[in-house]
C-alpha positions as CSV (number, residue, x, y, z in Angstrom):
1,M,118.7,109.3,84.8
2,I,118.9,111.4,81.6
3,A,118.1,114.6,83.5
4,E,121.0,114.0,86.0
5,I,123.4,113.4,83.1
6,V,122.3,116.5,81.3
7,L,122.7,118.6,84.5
8,L,126.1,117.2,85.1
9,V,127.2,118.0,81.5
10,L,126.1,121.5,82.1
11,A,128.7,121.8,84.8
12,I,131.4,122.1,82.0
13,P,130.1,125.4,80.5
14,V,129.5,126.7,84.0
15,G,133.1,125.9,84.9
16,L,134.3,127.6,81.8
17,L,132.2,130.7,82.6
18,I,133.4,130.9,86.1
19,A,137.0,130.4,85.0
20,A,136.6,133.2,82.4
21,M,135.2,135.6,84.9
22,T,138.0,134.9,87.5
23,R,141.1,134.5,85.3
24,D,143.3,136.4,87.6
25,E,142.5,134.2,90.6
26,L,142.8,130.8,88.9
27,V,146.5,130.4,89.5
28,E,146.3,131.4,93.2
29,G,143.4,129.0,93.8
30,R,144.9,125.8,92.4
31,K,145.4,124.3,95.8
32,W,141.8,125.0,96.7
33,F,140.5,123.5,93.5
34,K,142.3,120.3,94.5
35,V,140.8,120.4,97.9
36,I,137.3,120.9,96.5
37,I,137.8,117.9,94.1
38,I,139.0,115.6,96.9
39,V,136.4,116.6,99.4
40,G,133.6,116.6,96.8
41,V,134.4,113.1,95.6
42,A,134.6,111.8,99.2
43,V,131.4,113.5,100.4
44,G,129.6,112.7,97.1
45,G,130.6,109.1,97.3
46,W,129.4,108.8,100.9
47,F,126.0,110.4,100.1
48,Y,125.6,108.2,97.0
49,L,126.3,105.1,99.1
50,T,123.9,106.2,101.8
51,G,121.1,106.7,99.2
52,D,120.9,110.5,99.1
53,K,121.6,110.9,95.4
54,A,120.6,114.6,95.2
55,I,123.5,115.7,97.5
56,A,125.8,113.3,95.7
57,Y,125.0,114.8,92.3
58,T,125.4,118.3,93.8
59,C,128.9,117.3,95.0
60,L,129.7,115.8,91.6
61,F,128.6,119.1,89.9
62,G,131.0,121.0,92.2
63,V,133.8,118.6,91.4
64,I,133.3,119.0,87.7
65,V,133.3,122.8,88.0
66,A,136.5,122.7,90.1
67,F,138.2,120.3,87.7
68,V,137.5,122.6,84.7
69,S,138.8,125.5,86.7
70,L,141.9,123.5,87.6
71,I,142.5,122.6,84.0
72,K,142.1,126.2,82.9
73,S,144.4,127.5,85.6
74,K,147.3,125.6,83.9
75,D,146.5,127.0,80.4
76,K,148.9,130.0,80.0
77,K,146.9,131.6,77.2
78,W,143.7,131.4,79.3
79,V,145.1,133.1,82.5
80,K,147.2,135.7,80.7
81,R,146.1,139.2,81.8
82,R,144.3,141.2,79.2
83,F,144.3,144.9,79.5
84,S,141.3,146.7,77.9
């Protein structure tokens, strides 16, 4: 159980890394992040109830990554274009 929690906590830095690498696409992808969150929770819940916990944890990992990206897409300082 500890290993699953550690792996799910690692979804937060992965979400931040993906959001940092795709700053210009965060605003355009908001609706898709919402879809990923809804579908991931539904599918993950289904697989958890049927006993396939590996797929449920994978869906939850994706939900956390999408949620972090959704939060960062609303942060104006984060999505501001930076010219190098």
